[in-house]
All heavy atoms as a GROMACS GRO file, in nm:
protein
  623
    1MET      N    1  -1.675  -0.098   1.468
    1MET     CA    2  -1.761  -0.109   1.582
    1MET      C    3  -1.774  -0.256   1.620
    1MET      O    4  -1.788  -0.343   1.535
    1MET     CB    5  -1.899  -0.055   1.549
    1MET     CG    6  -1.903   0.094   1.522
    1MET     SD    7  -1.907   0.183   1.672
    1MET     CE    8  -2.069   0.245   1.682
    2THR      N    9  -1.771  -0.281   1.748
    2THR     CA   10  -1.795  -0.414   1.802
    2THR      C   11  -1.898  -0.402   1.912
    2THR      O   12  -1.877  -0.329   2.009
    2THR     CB   13  -1.664  -0.475   1.858
    2THR    OG1   14  -1.568  -0.482   1.754
    2THR    CG2   15  -1.687  -0.613   1.914
    3ALA      N   16  -2.009  -0.470   1.895
    3ALA     CA   17  -2.118  -0.465   1.993
    3ALA      C   18  -2.160  -0.321   2.022
    3ALA      O   19  -2.187  -0.284   2.135
    3ALA     CB   20  -2.079  -0.538   2.121
    4GLY      N   21  -2.161  -0.238   1.917
    4GLY     CA   22  -2.204  -0.100   1.933
    4GLY      C   23  -2.102  -0.007   1.995
    4GLY      O   24  -2.132   0.108   2.025
    5ARG      N   25  -1.978  -0.053   2.013
    5ARG     CA   26  -1.874   0.030   2.073
    5ARG      C   27  -1.759   0.047   1.975
    5ARG      O   28  -1.724  -0.044   1.901
    5ARG     CB   29  -1.821  -0.035   2.200
    5ARG     CG   30  -1.935  -0.061   2.302
    5ARG     CD   31  -1.882  -0.104   2.432
    5ARG     NE   32  -1.822   0.016   2.492
    5ARG     CZ   33  -1.757   0.016   2.605
    5ARG    NH1   34  -1.739  -0.096   2.670
    5ARG    NH2   35  -1.705   0.127   2.654
    6ALA      N   36  -1.699   0.166   1.975
    6ALA     CA   37  -1.584   0.193   1.890
    6ALA      C   38  -1.464   0.111   1.937
    6ALA      O   39  -1.443   0.092   2.056
    6ALA     CB   40  -1.549   0.341   1.893
    7VAL      N   41  -1.387   0.061   1.841
    7VAL     CA   42  -1.267  -0.017   1.871
    7VAL      C   43  -1.148   0.054   1.809
    7VAL      O   44  -1.151   0.091   1.692
    7VAL     CB   45  -1.280  -0.161   1.812
    7VAL    CG1   46  -1.153  -0.239   1.836
    7VAL    CG2   47  -1.399  -0.232   1.870
    8THR      N   48  -1.042   0.072   1.887
    8THR     CA   49  -0.919   0.135   1.838
    8THR      C   50  -0.823   0.027   1.792
    8THR      O   51  -0.799  -0.070   1.864
    8THR     CB   52  -0.854   0.219   1.949
    8THR    OG1   53  -0.946   0.320   1.992
    8THR    CG2   54  -0.726   0.284   1.900
    9THR      N   55  -0.768   0.044   1.671
    9THR     CA   56  -0.670  -0.050   1.616
    9THR      C   57  -0.546   0.028   1.574
    9THR      O   58  -0.556   0.128   1.504
    9THR     CB   59  -0.728  -0.123   1.494
    9THR    OG1   60  -0.845  -0.193   1.533
    9THR    CG2   61  -0.627  -0.222   1.437
   10VAL      N   62  -0.428  -0.017   1.615
   10VAL     CA   63  -0.303   0.046   1.575
   10VAL      C   64  -0.272   0.002   1.433
   10VAL      O   65  -0.261  -0.117   1.405
   10VAL     CB   66  -0.188   0.008   1.671
   10VAL    CG1   67  -0.056   0.065   1.622
   10VAL    CG2   68  -0.218   0.055   1.812
   11LEU      N   69  -0.258   0.099   1.342
   11LEU     CA   70  -0.230   0.068   1.202
   11LEU      C   71  -0.081   0.062   1.174
   11LEU      O   72  -0.036  -0.007   1.084
   11LEU     CB   73  -0.295   0.173   1.112
   11LEU     CG   74  -0.446   0.185   1.124
   11LEU    CD1   75  -0.496   0.297   1.034
   11LEU    CD2   76  -0.514   0.054   1.089
   12GLY      N   77  -0.002   0.137   1.245
   12GLY     CA   78   0.142   0.137   1.228
   12GLY      C   79   0.206   0.204   1.347
   12GLY      O   80   0.149   0.293   1.407
   13ALA      N   81   0.324   0.158   1.385
   13ALA     CA   82   0.390   0.216   1.501
   13ALA      C   83   0.540   0.200   1.488
   13ALA      O   84   0.589   0.113   1.418
   13ALA     CB   85   0.342   0.148   1.628
   14HIS      N   86   0.612   0.286   1.556
   14HIS     CA   87   0.757   0.276   1.562
   14HIS      C   88   0.798   0.315   1.702
   14HIS      O   89   0.756   0.419   1.754
   14HIS     CB   90   0.824   0.368   1.460
   14HIS     CG   91   0.973   0.360   1.467
   14HIS    ND1   92   1.045   0.264   1.402
   14HIS    CD2   93   1.062   0.434   1.536
   14HIS    CE1   94   1.173   0.281   1.428
   14HIS    NE2   95   1.186   0.383   1.510
   15VAL      N   96   0.877   0.233   1.764
   15VAL     CA   97   0.923   0.261   1.899
   15VAL      C   98   1.074   0.274   1.895
   15VAL      O   99   1.143   0.187   1.841
   15VAL     CB  100   0.881   0.147   1.996
   15VAL    CG1  101   0.933   0.174   2.135
   15VAL    CG2  102   0.730   0.131   1.996
   16ALA      N  103   1.126   0.384   1.951
   16ALA     CA  104   1.270   0.406   1.953
   16ALA      C  105   1.336   0.301   2.044
   16ALA      O  106   1.280   0.262   2.146
   16ALA     CB  107   1.301   0.547   2.003
   17PRO      N  108   1.454   0.255   2.005
   17PRO     CA  109   1.523   0.154   2.088
   17PRO      C  110   1.568   0.214   2.221
   17PRO      O  111   1.592   0.334   2.233
   17PRO     CB  112   1.643   0.115   2.000
   17PRO     CG  113   1.666   0.232   1.913
   17PRO     CD  114   1.531   0.294   1.889
   18ARG      N  115   1.580   0.128   2.321
   18ARG     CA  116   1.624   0.173   2.454
   18ARG      C  117   1.773   0.208   2.455
   18ARG      O  118   1.817   0.289   2.535
   18ARG     CB  119   1.596   0.065   2.558
   18ARG     CG  120   1.449   0.044   2.582
   18ARG     CD  121   1.429  -0.065   2.688
   18ARG     NE  122   1.288  -0.095   2.701
   18ARG     CZ  123   1.212  -0.050   2.798
   18ARG    NH1  124   1.262   0.028   2.890
   18ARG    NH2  125   1.085  -0.081   2.803
   19THR      N  126   1.849   0.143   2.369
   19THR     CA  127   1.993   0.172   2.362
   19THR      C  128   2.024   0.239   2.229
   19THR      O  129   1.958   0.211   2.129
   19THR     CB  130   2.076   0.042   2.375
   19THR    OG1  131   2.037  -0.048   2.272
   19THR    CG2  132   2.054  -0.023   2.510
   20PRO      N  133   2.123   0.328   2.228
   20PRO     CA  134   2.157   0.397   2.102
   20PRO      C  135   2.201   0.297   1.995
   20PRO      O  136   2.259   0.192   2.024
   20PRO     CB  137   2.272   0.490   2.141
   20PRO     CG  138   2.265   0.502   2.289
   20PRO     CD  139   2.204   0.374   2.339
   21TRP      N  140   2.174   0.333   1.870
   21TRP     CA  141   2.216   0.250   1.757
   21TRP      C  142   2.367   0.255   1.742
   21TRP      O  143   2.429   0.361   1.753
   21TRP     CB  144   2.147   0.300   1.631
   21TRP     CG  145   2.190   0.229   1.506
   21TRP    CD1  146   2.166   0.099   1.475
   21TRP    CD2  147   2.263   0.284   1.398
   21TRP    NE1  148   2.219   0.069   1.352
   21TRP    CE2  149   2.280   0.181   1.303
   21TRP    CE3  150   2.315   0.409   1.372
   21TRP    CZ2  151   2.348   0.201   1.184
   21TRP    CZ3  152   2.383   0.428   1.254
   21TRP    CH2  153   2.399   0.324   1.160
   22ASN      N  154   2.427   0.141   1.715
   22ASN     CA  155   2.572   0.132   1.694
   22ASN      C  156   2.597   0.128   1.544
   22ASN      O  157   2.566   0.029   1.478
   22ASN     CB  158   2.626   0.006   1.761
   22ASN     CG  159   2.775  -0.012   1.740
   22ASN    OD1  160   2.840   0.066   1.670
   22ASN    ND2  161   2.830  -0.116   1.799
   23PRO      N  162   2.657   0.235   1.486
   23PRO     CA  163   2.679   0.237   1.340
   23PRO      C  164   2.776   0.129   1.291
   23PRO      O  165   2.781   0.100   1.173
   23PRO     CB  166   2.734   0.377   1.314
   23PRO     CG  167   2.781   0.427   1.444
   23PRO     CD  168   2.704   0.356   1.550
   24GLU      N  169   2.851   0.067   1.381
   24GLU     CA  170   2.944  -0.040   1.341
   24GLU      C  171   2.878  -0.178   1.340
   24GLU      O  172   2.938  -0.274   1.297
   24GLU     CB  173   3.065  -0.039   1.434
   24GLU     CG  174   3.146   0.090   1.421
   24GLU     CD  175   3.262   0.095   1.518
   24GLU    OE1  176   3.289  -0.005   1.587
   24GLU    OE2  177   3.326   0.202   1.524
   25SER      N  178   2.751  -0.185   1.385
   25SER     CA  179   2.683  -0.314   1.387
   25SER      C  180   2.615  -0.340   1.253
   25SER      O  181   2.603  -0.251   1.169
   25SER     CB  182   2.579  -0.317   1.499
   25SER     OG  183   2.465  -0.245   1.461
   26SER      N  184   2.569  -0.462   1.235
   26SER     CA  185   2.497  -0.496   1.112
   26SER      C  186   2.346  -0.471   1.126
   26SER      O  187   2.271  -0.492   1.033
   26SER     CB  188   2.522  -0.643   1.075
   26SER     OG  189   2.473  -0.726   1.179
   27ASP      N  190   2.303  -0.426   1.243
   27ASP     CA  191   2.161  -0.396   1.265
   27ASP      C  192   2.120  -0.274   1.183
   27ASP      O  193   2.196  -0.179   1.170
   27ASP     CB  194   2.133  -0.367   1.413
   27ASP     CG  195   2.158  -0.488   1.501
   27ASP    OD1  196   2.148  -0.601   1.451
   27ASP    OD2  197   2.187  -0.467   1.620
   28PRO      N  198   1.998  -0.277   1.126
   28PRO     CA  199   1.952  -0.160   1.051
   28PRO      C  200   1.931  -0.040   1.143
   28PRO      O  201   1.898  -0.055   1.260
   28PRO     CB  202   1.820  -0.205   0.989
   28PRO     CG  203   1.775  -0.318   1.074
   28PRO     CD  204   1.898  -0.383   1.130
   29MET      N  205   1.954   0.078   1.088
   29MET     CA  206   1.936   0.200   1.165
   29MET      C  207   1.786   0.224   1.187
   29MET      O  208   1.709   0.228   1.092
   29MET     CB  209   1.995   0.319   1.090
   29MET     CG  210   1.982   0.449   1.161
   29MET     SD  211   2.060   0.578   1.062
   29MET     CE  212   2.018   0.721   1.154
   30PRO      N  213   1.743   0.239   1.314
   30PRO     CA  214   1.601   0.266   1.337
   30PRO      C  215   1.565   0.408   1.294
   30PRO      O  216   1.646   0.500   1.308
   30PRO     CB  217   1.586   0.248   1.488
   30PRO     CG  218   1.721   0.274   1.542
   30PRO     CD  219   1.818   0.231   1.436
   31MET      N  220   1.449   0.426   1.237
   31MET     CA  221   1.406   0.558   1.193
   31MET      C  222   1.266   0.585   1.247
   31MET      O  223   1.180   0.497   1.242
   31MET     CB  224   1.404   0.567   1.041
   31MET     CG  225   1.541   0.560   0.980
   31MET     SD  226   1.534   0.573   0.801
   31MET     CE  227   1.499   0.404   0.760
   32ALA      N  228   1.245   0.705   1.295
   32ALA     CA  229   1.110   0.745   1.337
   32ALA      C  230   1.028   0.764   1.211
   32ALA      O  231   1.066   0.836   1.120
   32ALA     CB  232   1.116   0.873   1.417
   33THR      N  233   0.916   0.696   1.204
   33THR     CA  234   0.829   0.703   1.087
   33THR      C  235   0.692   0.752   1.131
   33THR      O  236   0.639   0.706   1.231
   33THR     CB  237   0.816   0.566   1.020
   33THR    OG1  238   0.947   0.518   0.986
   33THR    CG2  239   0.732   0.573   0.895
   34GLN      N  240   0.638   0.844   1.054
   34GLN     CA  241   0.504   0.895   1.081
   34GLN      C  242   0.407   0.825   0.987
   34GLN      O  243   0.431   0.817   0.867
   34GLN     CB  244   0.500   1.046   1.057
   34GLN     CG  245   0.363   1.106   1.078
   34GLN     CD  246   0.362   1.253   1.043
   34GLN    OE1  247   0.406   1.290   0.935
   34GLN    NE2  248   0.311   1.334   1.134
   35TYR      N  249   0.297   0.774   1.041
   35TYR     CA  250   0.195   0.707   0.962
   35TYR      C  251   0.066   0.788   0.967
   35TYR      O  252   0.030   0.842   1.071
   35TYR     CB  253   0.166   0.567   1.018
   35TYR     CG  254   0.282   0.472   1.010
   35TYR    CD1  255   0.371   0.460   1.114
   35TYR    CD2  256   0.303   0.395   0.897
   35TYR    CE1  257   0.479   0.373   1.108
   35TYR    CE2  258   0.409   0.307   0.889
   35TYR     CZ  259   0.497   0.297   0.995
   35TYR     OH  260   0.602   0.210   0.986
   36ARG      N  261  -0.003   0.795   0.854
   36ARG     CA  262  -0.132   0.863   0.847
   36ARG      C  263  -0.228   0.781   0.762
   36ARG      O  264  -0.191   0.727   0.659
   36ARG     CB  265  -0.118   1.001   0.784
   36ARG     CG  266  -0.043   1.096   0.869
   36ARG     CD  267  -0.039   1.231   0.808
   36ARG     NE  268   0.037   1.318   0.896
   36ARG     CZ  269   0.040   1.448   0.886
   36ARG    NH1  270  -0.028   1.508   0.792
   36ARG    NH2  271   0.110   1.520   0.970
   37LEU      N  272  -0.352   0.776   0.807
   37LEU     CA  273  -0.458   0.713   0.729
   37LEU      C  274  -0.510   0.818   0.632
   37LEU      O  275  -0.554   0.924   0.672
   37LEU     CB  276  -0.571   0.667   0.822
   37LEU     CG  277  -0.694   0.608   0.754
   37LEU    CD1  278  -0.658   0.478   0.682
   37LEU    CD2  279  -0.802   0.584   0.858
   38VAL      N  280  -0.502   0.789   0.501
   38VAL     CA  281  -0.544   0.888   0.401
   38VAL      C  282  -0.669   0.846   0.324
   38VAL      O  283  -0.728   0.928   0.254
   38VAL     CB  284  -0.430   0.922   0.302
   38VAL    CG1  285  -0.318   0.993   0.374
   38VAL    CG2  286  -0.379   0.800   0.229
   39GLY      N  287  -0.711   0.720   0.337
   39GLY     CA  288  -0.832   0.680   0.266
   39GLY      C  289  -0.882   0.544   0.309
   39GLY      O  290  -0.804   0.459   0.353
   40VAL      N  291  -1.012   0.525   0.299
   40VAL     CA  292  -1.078   0.396   0.325
   40VAL      C  293  -1.175   0.374   0.210
   40VAL      O  294  -1.264   0.457   0.186
   40VAL     CB  295  -1.154   0.397   0.459
   40VAL    CG1  296  -1.224   0.264   0.482
   40VAL    CG2  297  -1.060   0.429   0.575
   41ALA      N  298  -1.159   0.264   0.136
   41ALA     CA  299  -1.245   0.237   0.022
   41ALA      C  300  -1.233   0.090  -0.017
   41ALA      O  301  -1.134   0.025   0.014
   41ALA     CB  302  -1.206   0.324  -0.097
   42ASP      N  303  -1.334   0.039  -0.085
   42ASP     CA  304  -1.328  -0.095  -0.141
   42ASP      C  305  -1.262  -0.081  -0.278
   42ASP      O  306  -1.329  -0.066  -0.380
   42ASP     CB  307  -1.469  -0.154  -0.152
   42ASP     CG  308  -1.467  -0.295  -0.208
   42ASP    OD1  309  -1.357  -0.352  -0.225
   42ASP    OD2  310  -1.576  -0.347  -0.236
   43LEU      N  311  -1.131  -0.085  -0.282
   43LEU     CA  312  -1.057  -0.058  -0.405
   43LEU      C  313  -1.060  -0.172  -0.505
   43LEU      O  314  -1.048  -0.149  -0.626
   43LEU     CB  315  -0.911  -0.024  -0.371
   43LEU     CG  316  -0.893   0.101  -0.285
   43LEU    CD1  317  -0.748   0.116  -0.243
   43LEU    CD2  318  -0.940   0.225  -0.360
   44ASN      N  319  -1.076  -0.296  -0.459
   44ASN     CA  320  -1.075  -0.408  -0.552
   44ASN      C  321  -1.212  -0.471  -0.574
   44ASN      O  322  -1.224  -0.573  -0.640
   44ASN     CB  323  -0.973  -0.514  -0.508
   44ASN     CG  324  -1.005  -0.571  -0.371
   44ASN    OD1  325  -1.108  -0.542  -0.312
   44ASN    ND2  326  -0.914  -0.653  -0.320
   45GLY      N  327  -1.318  -0.411  -0.517
   45GLY     CA  328  -1.454  -0.457  -0.542
   45GLY      C  329  -1.494  -0.587  -0.476
   45GLY      O  330  -1.592  -0.649  -0.516
   46ASP      N  331  -1.421  -0.630  -0.371
   46ASP     CA  332  -1.453  -0.757  -0.306
   46ASP      C  333  -1.548  -0.742  -0.187
   46ASP      O  334  -1.578  -0.839  -0.119
   46ASP     CB  335  -1.326  -0.830  -0.263
   46ASP     CG  336  -1.252  -0.759  -0.150
   46ASP    OD1  337  -1.289  -0.646  -0.113
   46ASP    OD2  338  -1.154  -0.818  -0.101
   47GLY      N  339  -1.595  -0.621  -0.160
   47GLY     CA  340  -1.686  -0.598  -0.049
   47GLY      C  341  -1.619  -0.570   0.083
   47GLY      O  342  -1.686  -0.548   0.183
   48ARG      N  343  -1.485  -0.572   0.087
   48ARG     CA  344  -1.411  -0.540   0.209
   48ARG      C  345  -1.334  -0.410   0.189
   48ARG      O  346  -1.288  -0.381   0.079
   48ARG     CB  347  -1.312  -0.651   0.243
   48ARG     CG  348  -1.379  -0.771   0.304
   48ARG     CD  349  -1.276  -0.868   0.353
   48ARG     NE  350  -1.283  -0.980   0.259
   48ARG     CZ  351  -1.193  -1.073   0.247
   48ARG    NH1  352  -1.086  -1.071   0.320
   48ARG    NH2  353  -1.208  -1.169   0.160
   49MET      N  354  -1.320  -0.337   0.296
   49MET     CA  355  -1.252  -0.208   0.288
   49MET      C  356  -1.100  -0.224   0.287
   49MET      O  357  -1.045  -0.307   0.359
   49MET     CB  358  -1.289  -0.120   0.408
   49MET     CG  359  -1.432  -0.075   0.407
   49MET     SD  360  -1.460   0.040   0.273
   49MET     CE  361  -1.608  -0.026   0.203
   50GLU      N  362  -1.036  -0.145   0.202
   50GLU     CA  363  -0.891  -0.133   0.204
   50GLU      C  364  -0.856   0.002   0.266
   50GLU      O  365  -0.931   0.098   0.254
   50GLU     CB  366  -0.831  -0.141   0.064
   50GLU     CG  367  -0.822  -0.282   0.008
   50GLU     CD  368  -0.955  -0.334  -0.044
   50GLU    OE1  369  -1.025  -0.263  -0.117
   50GLU    OE2  370  -0.989  -0.447  -0.008
   51LEU      N  371  -0.741   0.006   0.334
   51LEU     CA  372  -0.694   0.129   0.397
   51LEU      C  373  -0.572   0.178   0.320
   51LEU      O  374  -0.479   0.102   0.294
   51LEU     CB  375  -0.655   0.103   0.543
   51LEU     CG  376  -0.761   0.038   0.631
   51LEU    CD1  377  -0.705   0.014   0.770
   51LEU    CD2  378  -0.886   0.123   0.637
   52VAL      N  379  -0.572   0.305   0.284
   52VAL     CA  380  -0.456   0.367   0.219
   52VAL      C  381  -0.380   0.441   0.329
   52VAL      O  382  -0.435   0.530   0.394
   52VAL     CB  383  -0.497   0.464   0.107
   52VAL    CG1  384  -0.374   0.523   0.041
   52VAL    CG2  385  -0.586   0.392   0.005
   53LEU      N  386  -0.254   0.402   0.350
   53LEU     CA  387  -0.171   0.461   0.454
   53LEU      C  388  -0.054   0.535   0.393
   53LEU      O  389   0.006   0.490   0.296
   53LEU     CB  390  -0.118   0.352   0.547
   53LEU     CG  391  -0.222   0.260   0.612
   53LEU    CD1  392  -0.154   0.145   0.684
   53LEU    CD2  393  -0.309   0.339   0.706
   54HIS      N  394  -0.022   0.651   0.449
   54HIS     CA  395   0.095   0.728   0.408
   54HIS      C  396   0.198   0.718   0.519
   54HIS      O  397   0.165   0.731   0.637
   54HIS     CB  398   0.056   0.875   0.386
   54HIS     CG  399   0.173   0.961   0.350
   54HIS    ND1  400   0.237   1.041   0.440
   54HIS    CD2  401   0.238   0.977   0.232
   54HIS    CE1  402   0.336   1.105   0.379
   54HIS    NE2  403   0.339   1.066   0.254
   55ASP      N  404   0.322   0.690   0.483
   55ASP     CA  405   0.428   0.688   0.583
   55ASP      C  406   0.540   0.782   0.538
   55ASP      O  407   0.564   0.798   0.418
   55ASP     CB  408   0.482   0.545   0.603
   55ASP     CG  409   0.539   0.485   0.476
   55ASP    OD1  410   0.462   0.422   0.402
   55ASP    OD2  411   0.659   0.502   0.451
   56ALA      N  412   0.602   0.848   0.633
   56ALA     CA  413   0.710   0.943   0.602
   56ALA      C  414   0.817   0.937   0.709
   56ALA      O  415   0.788   0.920   0.827
   56ALA     CB  416   0.653   1.084   0.592
   57TYR      N  417   0.940   0.949   0.664
   57TYR     CA  418   1.053   0.964   0.755
   57TYR      C  419   1.141   1.074   0.698
   57TYR      O  420   1.110   1.131   0.594
   57TYR     CB  421   1.127   0.831   0.776
   57TYR     CG  422   1.193   0.775   0.652
   57TYR    CD1  423   1.328   0.792   0.629
   57TYR    CD2  424   1.118   0.705   0.558
   57TYR    CE1  425   1.389   0.741   0.516
   57TYR    CE2  426   1.178   0.652   0.445
   57TYR     CZ  427   1.312   0.671   0.424
   57TYR     OH  428   1.372   0.621   0.313
   58TYR      N  429   1.251   1.105   0.763
   58TYR     CA  430   1.326   1.225   0.729
   58TYR      C  431   1.379   1.230   0.586
   58TYR      O  432   1.403   1.338   0.534
   58TYR     CB  433   1.439   1.249   0.829
   58TYR     CG  434   1.560   1.160   0.810
   58TYR    CD1  435   1.676   1.211   0.752
   58TYR    CD2  436   1.557   1.028   0.848
   58TYR    CE1  437   1.787   1.130   0.735
   58TYR    CE2  438   1.668   0.947   0.831
   58TYR     CZ  439   1.782   0.999   0.775
   58TYR     OH  440   1.890   0.920   0.757
   59GLU      N  441   1.395   1.118   0.518
   59GLU     CA  442   1.448   1.121   0.382
   59GLU      C  443   1.357   1.051   0.281
   59GLU      O  444   1.402   1.017   0.172
   59GLU     CB  445   1.586   1.057   0.376
   59GLU     CG  446   1.695   1.140   0.435
   59GLU     CD  447   1.832   1.078   0.415
   59GLU    OE1  448   1.843   0.954   0.404
   59GLU    OE2  449   1.930   1.154   0.411
   60GLY      N  450   1.232   1.028   0.315
   60GLY     CA  451   1.147   0.959   0.219
   60GLY      C  452   1.003   0.952   0.263
   60GLY      O  453   0.967   0.991   0.374
   61ALA      N  454   0.921   0.901   0.174
   61ALA     CA  455   0.778   0.888   0.200
   61ALA      C  456   0.721   0.782   0.107
   61ALA      O  457   0.782   0.748   0.005
   61ALA     CB  458   0.707   1.020   0.179
   62GLY      N  459   0.604   0.732   0.141
   62GLY     CA  460   0.541   0.633   0.056
   62GLY      C  461   0.395   0.612   0.093
   62GLY      O  462   0.345   0.667   0.191
   63PHE      N  463   0.328   0.532   0.010
   63PHE     CA  464   0.190   0.495   0.032
   63PHE      C  465   0.181   0.343   0.029
   63PHE      O  466   0.249   0.279  -0.052
   63PHE     CB  467   0.098   0.551  -0.077
   63PHE     CG  468   0.078   0.699  -0.068
   63PHE    CD1  469   0.160   0.785  -0.138
   63PHE    CD2  470  -0.023   0.752   0.011
   63PHE    CE1  471   0.142   0.923  -0.129
   63PHE    CE2  472  -0.042   0.888   0.020
   63PHE     CZ  473   0.041   0.974  -0.051
   64THR      N  474   0.096   0.285   0.113
   64THR     CA  475   0.068   0.142   0.108
   64THR      C  476  -0.083   0.124   0.116
   64THR      O  477  -0.154   0.208   0.172
   64THR     CB  478   0.134   0.064   0.223
   64THR    OG1  479   0.085   0.114   0.347
   64THR    CG2  480   0.284   0.074   0.220
   65VAL      N  481  -0.130   0.014   0.059
   65VAL     CA  482  -0.271  -0.023   0.071
   65VAL      C  483  -0.275  -0.155   0.145
   65VAL      O  484  -0.206  -0.250   0.109
   65VAL     CB  485  -0.337  -0.036  -0.068
   65VAL    CG1  486  -0.480  -0.088  -0.054
   65VAL    CG2  487  -0.334   0.097  -0.142
   66GLN      N  488  -0.356  -0.158   0.251
   66GLN     CA  489  -0.372  -0.281   0.329
   66GLN      C  490  -0.520  -0.316   0.336
   66GLN      O  491  -0.604  -0.227   0.345
   66GLN     CB  492  -0.313  -0.263   0.468
   66GLN     CG  493  -0.163  -0.236   0.462
   66GLN     CD  494  -0.096  -0.254   0.595
   66GLN    OE1  495  -0.144  -0.326   0.681
   66GLN    NE2  496   0.018  -0.190   0.611
   67GLU      N  497  -0.548  -0.444   0.333
   67GLU     CA  498  -0.686  -0.490   0.338
   67GLU      C  499  -0.727  -0.512   0.484
   67GLU      O  500  -0.654  -0.572   0.562
   67GLU     CB  501  -0.700  -0.621   0.262
   67GLU     CG  502  -0.842  -0.670   0.254
   67GLU     CD  503  -0.853  -0.794   0.169
   67GLU    OE1  504  -0.784  -0.893   0.198
   67GLU    OE2  505  -0.932  -0.792   0.074
   68TRP      N  506  -0.845  -0.460   0.519
   68TRP     CA  507  -0.897  -0.480   0.654
   68TRP      C  508  -0.965  -0.615   0.662
   68TRP      O  509  -1.048  -0.649   0.578
   68TRP     CB  510  -0.996  -0.370   0.688
   68TRP     CG  511  -1.058  -0.391   0.822
   68TRP    CD1  512  -1.182  -0.443   0.847
   68TRP    CD2  513  -0.998  -0.367   0.948
   68TRP    NE1  514  -1.203  -0.450   0.982
   68TRP    CE2  515  -1.091  -0.405   1.047
   68TRP    CE3  516  -0.875  -0.317   0.987
   68TRP    CZ2  517  -1.064  -0.394   1.182
   68TRP    CZ3  518  -0.848  -0.306   1.121
   68TRP    CH2  519  -0.942  -0.344   1.217
   69THR      N  520  -0.928  -0.696   0.761
   69THR     CA  521  -0.994  -0.824   0.787
   69THR      C  522  -1.028  -0.830   0.936
   69THR      O  523  -0.968  -0.756   1.015
   69THR     CB  524  -0.904  -0.944   0.751
   69THR    OG1  525  -0.796  -0.951   0.846
   69THR    CG2  526  -0.849  -0.935   0.610
   70PRO      N  527  -1.120  -0.915   0.977
   70PRO     CA  528  -1.150  -0.928   1.120
   70PRO      C  529  -1.027  -0.965   1.203
   70PRO      O  530  -1.017  -0.930   1.320
   70PRO     CB  531  -1.256  -1.037   1.125
   70PRO     CG  532  -1.322  -1.030   0.992
   70PRO     CD  533  -1.213  -0.993   0.895
   71ALA      N  534  -0.931  -1.033   1.142
   71ALA     CA  535  -0.809  -1.072   1.213
   71ALA      C  536  -0.705  -0.960   1.216
   71ALA      O  537  -0.603  -0.972   1.282
   71ALA     CB  538  -0.748  -1.196   1.147
   72GLY      N  539  -0.728  -0.852   1.144
   72GLY     CA  540  -0.632  -0.742   1.139
   72GLY      C  541  -0.601  -0.703   0.996
   72GLY      O  542  -0.670  -0.744   0.903
   73LEU      N  543  -0.496  -0.626   0.979
   73LEU     CA  544  -0.459  -0.579   0.846
   73LEU      C  545  -0.380  -0.684   0.770
   73LEU      O  546  -0.298  -0.756   0.828
   73LEU     CB  547  -0.376  -0.451   0.856
   73LEU     CG  548  -0.448  -0.330   0.913
   73LEU    CD1  549  -0.352  -0.214   0.927
   73LEU    CD2  550  -0.564  -0.293   0.826
   74ARG      N  551  -0.405  -0.691   0.638
   74ARG     CA  552  -0.330  -0.781   0.552
   74ARG      C  553  -0.269  -0.699   0.440
   74ARG      O  554  -0.340  -0.624   0.370
   74ARG     CB  555  -0.422  -0.888   0.496
   74ARG     CG  556  -0.347  -0.991   0.415
   74ARG     CD  557  -0.434  -1.107   0.378
   74ARG     NE  558  -0.545  -1.063   0.295
   74ARG     CZ  559  -0.655  -1.134   0.276
   74ARG    NH1  560  -0.670  -1.249   0.335
   74ARG    NH2  561  -0.749  -1.089   0.196
   75PRO      N  562  -0.137  -0.709   0.419
   75PRO     CA  563  -0.074  -0.630   0.312
   75PRO      C  564  -0.126  -0.668   0.174
   75PRO      O  565  -0.169  -0.780   0.151
   75PRO     CB  566   0.075  -0.664   0.323
   75PRO     CG  567   0.091  -0.746   0.445
   75PRO     CD  568  -0.044  -0.793   0.490
   76THR      N  569  -0.122  -0.573   0.083
   76THR     CA  570  -0.154  -0.597  -0.058
   76THR      C  571  -0.029  -0.561  -0.138
   76THR      O  572   0.063  -0.500  -0.086
   76THR     CB  573  -0.271  -0.510  -0.106
   76THR    OG1  574  -0.227  -0.375  -0.114
   76THR    CG2  575  -0.391  -0.519  -0.012
   77PRO      N  576  -0.024  -0.596  -0.265
   77PRO     CA  577   0.091  -0.558  -0.348
   77PRO      C  578   0.093  -0.412  -0.390
   77PRO      O  579   0.184  -0.369  -0.459
   77PRO     CB  580   0.081  -0.651  -0.470
   77PRO     CG  581  -0.060  -0.696  -0.474
   77PRO     CD  582  -0.114  -0.687  -0.336
   78LEU      N  583  -0.006  -0.335  -0.346
   78LEU     CA  584  -0.012  -0.194  -0.386
   78LEU      C  585   0.067  -0.107  -0.290
   78LEU      O  586   0.027  -0.089  -0.175
   78LEU     CB  587  -0.158  -0.147  -0.391
   78LEU     CG  588  -0.250  -0.224  -0.485
   78LEU    CD1  589  -0.394  -0.180  -0.464
   78LEU    CD2  590  -0.207  -0.203  -0.629
   79ASP      N  591   0.179  -0.056  -0.335
   79ASP     CA  592   0.256   0.039  -0.256
   79ASP      C  593   0.349   0.118  -0.345
   79ASP      O  594   0.376   0.079  -0.459
   79ASP     CB  595   0.333  -0.029  -0.142
   79ASP     CG  596   0.442  -0.124  -0.188
   79ASP    OD1  597   0.515  -0.093  -0.282
   79ASP    OD2  598   0.456  -0.229  -0.126
   80SER      N  599   0.392   0.231  -0.298
   80SER     CA  600   0.489   0.312  -0.369
   80SER      C  601   0.564   0.396  -0.268
   80SER      O  602   0.519   0.416  -0.156
   80SER     CB  603   0.419   0.403  -0.471
   80SER     OG  604   0.344   0.501  -0.402
   81GLY      N  605   0.679   0.443  -0.309
   81GLY     CA  606   0.757   0.528  -0.220
   81GLY      C  607   0.890   0.564  -0.280
   81GLY      O  608   0.931   0.511  -0.384
   82CYS      N  609   0.955   0.657  -0.217
   82CYS     CA  610   1.088   0.696  -0.258
   82CYS      C  611   1.161   0.754  -0.138
   82CYS      O  612   1.101   0.797  -0.041
   82CYS     CB  613   1.085   0.797  -0.373
   82CYS     SG  614   1.005   0.952  -0.328
   83GLY      N  615   1.291   0.750  -0.143
   83GLY     CA  616   1.372   0.804  -0.035
   83GLY      C  617   1.513   0.749  -0.040
   83GLY      O  618   1.547   0.669  -0.127
   84ALA      N  619   1.592   0.795   0.052
   84ALA     CA  620   1.732   0.753   0.056
   84ALA      C  621   1.751   0.638   0.151
   84ALA      O  622   1.674   0.612   0.234
   84ALA     CB  623   1.819   0.868   0.102
   0.00000   0.00000   0.00000
C-alpha cells in the first residue's frame, strides 16, 4: 500500500520475441515461463518480507526466494529447480 492505495508490482515476466528464434544462432532459446507467488513471510527474521516464487516451463520448474525492498525485489541465494 502507498498512501492508502494498492500498488501493483510485476514479480516476473516473459515476453515472446517479435521474430522467430534461429536455432543456428548463439542466442538462447526463449521459453514461456509461468510465475506464481506461493508465499510471503519474514524467512530470515530481519523484519522484511521475503516472497517465495514458483516458476515453470515446459521441461522444468523451480522455486526462488526474493527479498522485498522499497526499491523492488532483491534476489537471495535461496532457490531450487530442475529441468532439461
